[in-house]
A tleap script that builds the chain and sets N, CA, C and O, in Angstrom:
source leaprc.protein.ff14SB
mol = sequence {
  NMET LYS ALA LEU ILE LYS ILE THR LEU LYS
  ASN GLY VAL LEU ASP PRO GLN GLY LYS ALA
  ILE GLU HIE ALA LEU GLY SER LEU GLY PHE
  SER GLY VAL ASN GLU VAL ARG GLN GLY LYS
  LEU ILE GLU LEU ASP LEU GLU ALA ASN ASP
  ALA ALA ALA ALA LYS ALA GLU VAL GLU ARG
  MET CYS GLU SER LEU LEU ALA ASN THR VAL
  ILE GLU ASN TYR SER VAL GLU LEU VAL CSER
}
set mol.1.N position { -127.092 128.328 95.195 }
set mol.1.CA position { -127.866 127.391 95.987 }
set mol.1.C position { -128.318 126.263 95.064 }
set mol.1.O position { -128.704 126.500 93.920 }
set mol.2.N position { -128.268 125.061 95.565 }
set mol.2.CA position { -128.719 123.899 94.796 }
set mol.2.C position { -129.991 123.347 95.403 }
set mol.2.O position { -130.197 123.386 96.616 }
set mol.3.N position { -130.840 122.832 94.525 }
set mol.3.CA position { -132.038 122.125 94.952 }
set mol.3.C position { -131.897 120.681 94.511 }
set mol.3.O position { -131.629 120.404 93.342 }
set mol.4.N position { -132.076 119.762 95.448 }
set mol.4.CA position { -132.085 118.336 95.148 }
set mol.4.C position { -133.527 117.859 95.239 }
set mol.4.O position { -134.172 117.990 96.279 }
set mol.5.N position { -134.017 117.312 94.154 }
set mol.5.CA position { -135.400 116.855 94.088 }
set mol.5.C position { -135.387 115.345 93.937 }
set mol.5.O position { -134.851 114.811 92.965 }
set mol.6.N position { -135.979 114.663 94.902 }
set mol.6.CA position { -136.081 113.202 94.886 }
set mol.6.C position { -137.508 112.843 94.491 }
set mol.6.O position { -138.468 113.254 95.143 }
set mol.7.N position { -137.634 112.072 93.416 }
set mol.7.CA position { -138.951 111.686 92.910 }
set mol.7.C position { -139.057 110.166 92.966 }
set mol.7.O position { -138.204 109.452 92.439 }
set mol.8.N position { -140.111 109.684 93.608 }
set mol.8.CA position { -140.344 108.247 93.726 }
set mol.8.C position { -141.794 107.935 93.391 }
set mol.8.O position { -142.673 108.791 93.494 }
set mol.9.N position { -142.023 106.696 92.988 }
set mol.9.CA position { -143.389 106.271 92.732 }
set mol.9.C position { -144.143 106.145 94.052 }
set mol.9.O position { -143.574 105.745 95.068 }
set mol.10.N position { -145.413 106.485 94.026 }
set mol.10.CA position { -146.240 106.327 95.225 }
set mol.10.C position { -146.415 104.850 95.539 }
set mol.10.O position { -146.336 104.001 94.651 }
set mol.11.N position { -146.656 104.551 96.820 }
set mol.11.CA position { -146.945 103.174 97.221 }
set mol.11.C position { -148.166 102.684 96.463 }
set mol.11.O position { -149.126 103.431 96.278 }
set mol.12.N position { -148.133 101.449 96.031 }
set mol.12.CA position { -149.246 100.865 95.294 }
set mol.12.C position { -149.110 101.002 93.785 }
set mol.12.O position { -149.837 100.344 93.041 }
set mol.13.N position { -148.188 101.849 93.319 }
set mol.13.CA position { -147.952 101.991 91.880 }
set mol.13.C position { -146.913 100.948 91.487 }
set mol.13.O position { -145.847 100.864 92.097 }
set mol.14.N position { -147.227 100.154 90.465 }
set mol.14.CA position { -146.298 99.126 90.017 }
set mol.14.C position { -145.003 99.756 89.525 }
set mol.14.O position { -145.011 100.804 88.878 }
set mol.15.N position { -143.892 99.100 89.842 }
set mol.15.CA position { -142.568 99.594 89.471 }
set mol.15.C position { -141.825 98.501 88.704 }
set mol.15.O position { -141.014 97.780 89.286 }
set mol.16.N position { -142.100 98.369 87.379 }
set mol.16.CA position { -141.454 97.299 86.621 }
set mol.16.C position { -139.928 97.435 86.564 }
set mol.16.O position { -139.228 96.422 86.540 }
set mol.17.N position { -139.407 98.639 86.544 }
set mol.17.CA position { -137.955 98.806 86.527 }
set mol.17.C position { -137.357 98.363 87.854 }
set mol.17.O position { -136.295 97.741 87.872 }
set mol.18.N position { -138.012 98.671 88.952 }
set mol.18.CA position { -137.557 98.202 90.256 }
set mol.18.C position { -137.549 96.684 90.322 }
set mol.18.O position { -136.612 96.092 90.858 }
set mol.19.N position { -138.582 96.047 89.783 }
set mol.19.CA position { -138.645 94.579 89.763 }
set mol.19.C position { -137.514 94.004 88.922 }
set mol.19.O position { -136.923 92.991 89.295 }
set mol.20.N position { -137.202 94.637 87.787 }
set mol.20.CA position { -136.111 94.165 86.935 }
set mol.20.C position { -134.778 94.269 87.670 }
set mol.20.O position { -133.945 93.368 87.571 }
set mol.21.N position { -134.569 95.357 88.403 }
set mol.21.CA position { -133.339 95.527 89.180 }
set mol.21.C position { -133.265 94.461 90.270 }
set mol.21.O position { -132.218 93.848 90.482 }
set mol.22.N position { -134.385 94.247 90.958 }
set mol.22.CA position { -134.437 93.227 92.013 }
set mol.22.C position { -134.073 91.853 91.461 }
set mol.22.O position { -133.285 91.128 92.068 }
set mol.23.N position { -134.640 91.495 90.321 }
set mol.23.CA position { -134.365 90.197 89.694 }
set mol.23.C position { -132.892 90.098 89.284 }
set mol.23.O position { -132.251 89.070 89.505 }
set mol.24.N position { -132.360 91.166 88.688 }
set mol.24.CA position { -130.965 91.164 88.249 }
set mol.24.C position { -130.010 91.018 89.435 }
set mol.24.O position { -129.013 90.302 89.340 }
set mol.25.N position { -130.304 91.685 90.542 }
set mol.25.CA position { -129.455 91.552 91.733 }
set mol.25.C position { -129.441 90.110 92.229 }
set mol.25.O position { -128.392 89.582 92.598 }
set mol.26.N position { -130.618 89.477 92.235 }
set mol.26.CA position { -130.692 88.073 92.637 }
set mol.26.C position { -129.906 87.181 91.696 }
set mol.26.O position { -129.232 86.251 92.138 }
set mol.27.N position { -129.985 87.456 90.403 }
set mol.27.CA position { -129.244 86.667 89.412 }
set mol.27.C position { -127.739 86.819 89.579 }
set mol.27.O position { -126.980 85.910 89.242 }
set mol.28.N position { -127.309 87.952 90.093 }
set mol.28.CA position { -125.887 88.201 90.303 }
set mol.28.C position { -125.384 87.686 91.652 }
set mol.28.O position { -124.215 87.855 91.998 }
set mol.29.N position { -126.289 87.051 92.410 }
set mol.29.CA position { -125.881 86.446 93.668 }
set mol.29.C position { -126.088 87.306 94.897 }
set mol.29.O position { -125.689 86.911 95.992 }
set mol.30.N position { -126.694 88.462 94.750 }
set mol.30.CA position { -126.974 89.307 95.913 }
set mol.30.C position { -128.272 88.833 96.552 }
set mol.30.O position { -129.335 88.893 95.935 }
set mol.31.N position { -128.179 88.360 97.792 }
set mol.31.CA position { -129.366 87.845 98.470 }
set mol.31.C position { -129.851 88.835 99.510 }
set mol.31.O position { -129.134 89.764 99.881 }
set mol.32.N position { -131.063 88.632 99.973 }
set mol.32.CA position { -131.621 89.472 101.021 }
set mol.32.C position { -132.250 90.761 100.520 }
set mol.32.O position { -132.628 91.613 101.324 }
set mol.33.N position { -132.370 90.921 99.218 }
set mol.33.CA position { -133.036 92.110 98.663 }
set mol.33.C position { -134.478 91.711 98.383 }
set mol.33.O position { -134.750 90.912 97.488 }
set mol.34.N position { -135.397 92.275 99.156 }
set mol.34.CA position { -136.798 91.863 99.058 }
set mol.34.C position { -137.643 92.764 98.174 }
set mol.34.O position { -138.615 92.309 97.572 }
set mol.35.N position { -137.284 94.028 98.091 }
set mol.35.CA position { -138.073 94.939 97.261 }
set mol.35.C position { -137.190 96.093 96.810 }
set mol.35.O position { -136.456 96.681 97.605 }
set mol.36.N position { -137.273 96.406 95.528 }
set mol.36.CA position { -136.532 97.523 94.963 }
set mol.36.C position { -137.530 98.496 94.362 }
set mol.36.O position { -138.405 98.106 93.588 }
set mol.37.N position { -137.394 99.755 94.721 }
set mol.37.CA position { -138.198 100.828 94.124 }
set mol.37.C position { -137.217 101.786 93.470 }
set mol.37.O position { -136.249 102.206 94.104 }
set mol.38.N position { -137.445 102.129 92.247 }
set mol.38.CA position { -136.565 102.985 91.481 }
set mol.38.C position { -137.151 104.389 91.428 }
set mol.38.O position { -138.371 104.549 91.407 }
set mol.39.N position { -136.304 105.399 91.407 }
set mol.39.CA position { -136.779 106.772 91.344 }
set mol.39.C position { -135.830 107.646 90.549 }
set mol.39.O position { -134.972 107.151 89.818 }
set mol.40.N position { -135.995 108.951 90.699 }
set mol.40.CA position { -135.171 109.927 89.979 }
set mol.40.C position { -134.624 110.943 90.975 }
set mol.40.O position { -135.245 111.225 92.000 }
set mol.41.N position { -133.469 111.480 90.661 }
set mol.41.CA position { -132.898 112.582 91.410 }
set mol.41.C position { -132.597 113.690 90.414 }
set mol.41.O position { -131.874 113.480 89.439 }
set mol.42.N position { -133.146 114.856 90.660 }
set mol.42.CA position { -132.912 116.016 89.804 }
set mol.42.C position { -132.192 117.064 90.642 }
set mol.42.O position { -132.615 117.378 91.755 }
set mol.43.N position { -131.109 117.600 90.107 }
set mol.43.CA position { -130.335 118.629 90.795 }
set mol.43.C position { -130.423 119.915 89.981 }
set mol.43.O position { -130.111 119.934 88.790 }
set mol.44.N position { -130.850 120.984 90.639 }
set mol.44.CA position { -130.953 122.288 89.999 }
set mol.44.C position { -130.000 123.260 90.661 }
set mol.44.O position { -129.888 123.278 91.887 }
set mol.45.N position { -129.318 124.059 89.881 }
set mol.45.CA position { -128.473 125.129 90.401 }
set mol.45.C position { -129.293 126.415 90.291 }
set mol.45.O position { -129.628 126.845 89.187 }
set mol.46.N position { -129.614 127.023 91.418 }
set mol.46.CA position { -130.506 128.173 91.455 }
set mol.46.C position { -129.759 129.460 91.778 }
set mol.46.O position { -128.801 129.457 92.550 }
set mol.47.N position { -130.204 130.543 91.187 }
set mol.47.CA position { -129.739 131.873 91.563 }
set mol.47.C position { -130.785 132.437 92.518 }
set mol.47.O position { -131.760 133.055 92.092 }
set mol.48.N position { -130.574 132.219 93.798 }
set mol.48.CA position { -131.551 132.658 94.790 }
set mol.48.C position { -130.843 132.941 96.106 }
set mol.48.O position { -129.856 132.292 96.450 }
set mol.49.N position { -131.361 133.916 96.831 }
set mol.49.CA position { -130.841 134.248 98.155 }
set mol.49.C position { -131.816 133.866 99.264 }
set mol.49.O position { -131.408 133.633 100.402 }
set mol.50.N position { -133.094 133.803 98.935 }
set mol.50.CA position { -134.146 133.500 99.907 }
set mol.50.C position { -134.512 132.026 99.796 }
set mol.50.O position { -135.132 131.613 98.816 }
set mol.51.N position { -134.132 131.233 100.791 }
set mol.51.CA position { -134.361 129.790 100.748 }
set mol.51.C position { -135.842 129.436 100.673 }
set mol.51.O position { -136.225 128.535 99.927 }
set mol.52.N position { -136.664 130.124 101.429 }
set mol.52.CA position { -138.100 129.817 101.429 }
set mol.52.C position { -138.715 130.080 100.059 }
set mol.52.O position { -139.514 129.279 99.574 }
set mol.53.N position { -138.351 131.196 99.434 }
set mol.53.CA position { -138.876 131.520 98.105 }
set mol.53.C position { -138.355 130.532 97.067 }
set mol.53.O position { -139.086 130.129 96.163 }
set mol.54.N position { -137.080 130.142 97.202 }
set mol.54.CA position { -136.502 129.184 96.263 }
set mol.54.C position { -137.205 127.830 96.372 }
set mol.54.O position { -137.517 127.203 95.359 }
set mol.55.N position { -137.449 127.388 97.597 }
set mol.55.CA position { -138.124 126.103 97.779 }
set mol.55.C position { -139.532 126.140 97.208 }
set mol.55.O position { -139.971 125.181 96.572 }
set mol.56.N position { -140.236 127.231 97.427 }
set mol.56.CA position { -141.586 127.364 96.879 }
set mol.56.C position { -141.559 127.329 95.357 }
set mol.56.O position { -142.431 126.725 94.732 }
set mol.57.N position { -140.565 127.972 94.761 }
set mol.57.CA position { -140.433 127.988 93.303 }
set mol.57.C position { -140.141 126.583 92.766 }
set mol.57.O position { -140.717 126.173 91.759 }
set mol.58.N position { -139.259 125.853 93.428 }
set mol.58.CA position { -138.942 124.493 93.003 }
set mol.58.C position { -140.158 123.590 93.159 }
set mol.58.O position { -140.392 122.728 92.312 }
set mol.59.N position { -140.929 123.769 94.212 }
set mol.59.CA position { -142.148 122.973 94.383 }
set mol.59.C position { -143.145 123.259 93.267 }
set mol.59.O position { -143.838 122.350 92.810 }
set mol.60.N position { -143.225 124.508 92.825 }
set mol.60.CA position { -144.083 124.828 91.682 }
set mol.60.C position { -143.573 124.145 90.421 }
set mol.60.O position { -144.366 123.688 89.598 }
set mol.61.N position { -142.249 124.072 90.263 }
set mol.61.CA position { -141.663 123.361 89.115 }
set mol.61.C position { -142.053 121.885 89.142 }
set mol.61.O position { -142.397 121.298 88.116 }
set mol.62.N position { -141.994 121.302 90.331 }
set mol.62.CA position { -142.359 119.892 90.474 }
set mol.62.C position { -143.815 119.660 90.120 }
set mol.62.O position { -144.145 118.724 89.392 }
set mol.63.N position { -144.677 120.510 90.635 }
set mol.63.CA position { -146.116 120.373 90.375 }
set mol.63.C position { -146.452 120.582 88.901 }
set mol.63.O position { -147.382 119.968 88.378 }
set mol.64.N position { -145.687 121.456 88.228 }
set mol.64.CA position { -145.980 121.795 86.834 }
set mol.64.C position { -145.349 120.847 85.828 }
set mol.64.O position { -145.945 120.560 84.789 }
set mol.65.N position { -144.141 120.353 86.125 }
set mol.65.CA position { -143.407 119.625 85.098 }
set mol.65.C position { -142.599 118.427 85.600 }
set mol.65.O position { -142.655 117.356 84.996 }
set mol.66.N position { -141.867 118.586 86.667 }
set mol.66.CA position { -140.844 117.606 87.026 }
set mol.66.C position { -141.392 116.297 87.582 }
set mol.66.O position { -140.776 115.247 87.395 }
set mol.67.N position { -142.525 116.337 88.255 }
set mol.67.CA position { -143.107 115.124 88.838 }
set mol.67.C position { -144.536 114.942 88.344 }
set mol.67.O position { -145.283 115.907 88.183 }
set mol.68.N position { -144.898 113.694 88.109 }
set mol.68.CA position { -146.284 113.364 87.798 }
set mol.68.C position { -146.959 113.066 89.135 }
set mol.68.O position { -146.891 111.945 89.639 }
set mol.69.N position { -147.608 114.081 89.703 }
set mol.69.CA position { -148.118 113.959 91.067 }
set mol.69.C position { -149.272 112.973 91.208 }
set mol.69.O position { -149.694 112.686 92.328 }
set mol.70.N position { -149.785 112.453 90.112 }
set mol.70.CA position { -150.810 111.416 90.202 }
set mol.70.C position { -150.194 110.110 90.684 }
set mol.70.O position { -150.807 109.382 91.465 }
set mol.71.N position { -148.963 109.807 90.213 }
set mol.71.CA position { -148.336 108.535 90.559 }
set mol.71.C position { -147.001 108.681 91.284 }
set mol.71.O position { -146.411 107.685 91.703 }
set mol.72.N position { -146.514 109.931 91.438 }
set mol.72.CA position { -145.204 110.129 92.042 }
set mol.72.C position { -145.258 111.076 93.238 }
set mol.72.O position { -146.058 112.011 93.277 }
set mol.73.N position { -144.395 110.812 94.204 }
set mol.73.CA position { -144.136 111.723 95.314 }
set mol.73.C position { -142.815 112.427 95.040 }
set mol.73.O position { -141.966 111.910 94.314 }
set mol.74.N position { -142.649 113.594 95.618 }
set mol.74.CA position { -141.366 114.280 95.492 }
set mol.74.C position { -141.026 114.956 96.807 }
set mol.74.O position { -141.902 115.282 97.607 }
set mol.75.N position { -139.723 115.158 97.011 }
set mol.75.CA position { -139.249 115.936 98.147 }
set mol.75.C position { -138.154 116.874 97.647 }
set mol.75.O position { -137.423 116.544 96.714 }
set mol.76.N position { -138.048 118.028 98.264 }
set mol.76.CA position { -137.088 119.059 97.858 }
set mol.76.C position { -136.159 119.330 99.024 }
set mol.76.O position { -136.602 119.526 100.156 }
set mol.77.N position { -134.863 119.340 98.738 }
set mol.77.CA position { -133.856 119.698 99.735 }
set mol.77.C position { -132.979 120.781 99.132 }
set mol.77.O position { -132.467 120.629 98.022 }
set mol.78.N position { -132.807 121.870 99.861 }
set mol.78.CA position { -131.921 122.953 99.423 }
set mol.78.C position { -130.586 122.816 100.122 }
set mol.78.O position { -130.525 122.598 101.332 }
set mol.79.N position { -129.501 122.949 99.343 }
set mol.79.CA position { -128.149 122.891 99.899 }
set mol.79.C position { -127.360 124.071 99.380 }
set mol.79.O position { -127.593 124.544 98.268 }
set mol.80.N position { -126.427 124.547 100.185 }
set mol.80.CA position { -125.627 125.703 99.779 }
set mol.80.C position { -124.482 125.294 98.897 }
set mol.80.O position { -123.704 126.142 98.462 }
savepdb mol mol.pdb
quit
């Protein structure tokens, strides 16, 4: 079972890397891009049979290490 963890900055938190990407896209001629927010995707390969227990374990990982919950949001998706 795989866990896909999407981590993004919370609204209101400045995203200088997103701004740099937005500026670079404009410099390359891509128009109509008004706001870019950058994030992370973490993929874990889990040895688990119980999806609910696996999701709870991954959420504990996020709270403990993978996400800075003061400034970041995260979501967990389990896939077979």
